[in-house]
N, C-alpha and C positions, 0 to 999 in steps of 0.2 A: 439042383445041377446049374453048374457055372456058366456065364455066357461064352461062346466060343472066340477067341481071340483075334484079332482083326489086324490088319496092318494099312498103312496110311501112307500119304508124301505130304508135307508142309513146305511151301514155297516160301521164300522170303528174300527180299533185297539185302546183301550183306551190310548197304550203307545205312539201311533200315534198323536191321536185326540180324546181327550176326551168329554164327556159332560160338565166337567168343564172348558175345552177350548172354546168349543161351548159357553158357556153360557157367559165367559168375553168379555170385549170388546162389551158390548151394545147388545150381543148375535148374531152379524152378523158377518157371514165369507163365502168366496167363496167356494165352494164343487169342487175342482179340482183334478185333477192327476188320472181321471179316464182312464184306456186305453182301457179295453174289450168294443168292439165295440157294444155290445147289451145292455151293462149298459149306453153308451153313447147314445144309440138311448133313453132310458129310460128319462135319464137328459134331452135332447133336446125336449122329449113329455110335460115337465112339464111346468105349466102355474103358474103364479103369483096368490098366495092365497093356491096353493095345501099344502098341509101338509102330513109330513114325520115322520115316524119313527126314531128316532135315535137309532140305535143298535149297541153294544158293541159287537165285534165279537172278537175271539182268544181263545185261550186254558182254559182261567180261568172265562172269563165272558161273555157268549155269552146270552144276553138279551135286550129288548128295557127297553132304559133308561129315554127317553124324547120324545118331538114332536119339530120339527122345522118347519117353512113355507118358501116358495119360494118368495123373495123379489126382485129377478132380475131373468129373463127368461135366458137360454143358452145363452152365448155370446162366440165369438172366442178369442182364446189368443193365438197370433204367427201365422205362416205359416203350422205348420205341422197338423193343424185340431184340435187341443186338445183345450178345452175350460172349461167353469166352470158355474155354476149357483149359486147366492148367497141365501144363507138361514140365518134365524132369530131364535134364539131359542124362541120358545114359553112356554114351561114348562117341568118339570122334572114330570117323570112317579109316581104316589102317590105310587105305589109299583112296581119297576121292574119287569118284566115278562121274566121268563126263555126261553131259547129256548127248555128244556127237557118240563117244561109246557105246553108250545102251543103245542108241539107235541101231548100231552095226549088229547088235547082236541077236540072233536069232530066236533065242529063249525071250526075247523081252518085245516081241512082236504083241502088238494088241494091248500094251501098256496104256494106262488110262492118261499117263503124262502126254503121252503122244497124240492121244484121241482128242483129249481136252487140255491143250496147251495154255489157255488162258487162268484154268482154274486155279487157287491158291492151295487147294485141299483135295486130294483123289485118292481113291481107295485102291490097293496094292494087293493084287492076289499072293498068295503064300508062295508060289511058284515062283513068280516074279521078284518077292520078297527075298526067296533064297537064293536065285542067280543074281541078284543087286549086291548080296552079301559076299557072294563069291567071288565076283569081280573085284570088289574092294579087298579082299583078305580078313572080312568081317570088321567087325568095331572092337574097340575098347571095352572092355565090359561084357563081353559077349559068353564069356567060361572058356573060350578056345585059349589052348596052350598052344604058343607060338615060337620059333625059335628066334633069338636073337641074332641077328646077321653079322654082326661084329665078333662077340666072344662064342657063337653056339649053346649059349646058356639059354635054358629055357624060360620064358617069362609066362605066367598066367595071369590072366586080364581078368 
C-alpha cells in the first residue's frame, strides 16, 4: 500500500530563489539550505509526489505563486547532517494568493503558515490545500479545464 499524499508550503525570498528560477532548468532543483530543525524534520517527512505550495516571502510579496512536487526524498549532503529534497515545478497559480487574503478567509483559520510564520517549511492539511487552490483558481497543470477569458475557448492545463 502506498504512502498517503501530503501537502506542504515552502517559503523562499524571491530575490534568493524565485518562481522563475524554479521553473527554469526543466523545473527541477534541490531544496536545501534549511537550517531550522523543525523545518528539516518536515523536509525529511516528505514523500515522492507530495505537492507543495511555492510561497514568496519577504516584505514586498508574501503570496503563494506556484506548485511543486517532490521528485526525490530527503538525502544527506555532507557530514553536518544537512540535506535536501528535490522539487519539480508543476505550475504557476492561475492567480497568486496574498497572505493578507488568506488570513481573511474563514476556512484557513489554524493554517500552520499563520501559527509558525518563521518556518520555511510547514505542513498543509488537505482542506487548506483545496481552499487555497480554490482561491487561486487552481494552478497550471492541475488538469482543470478553464475558459479563456478573451475567446471563450476552453484551455486544458
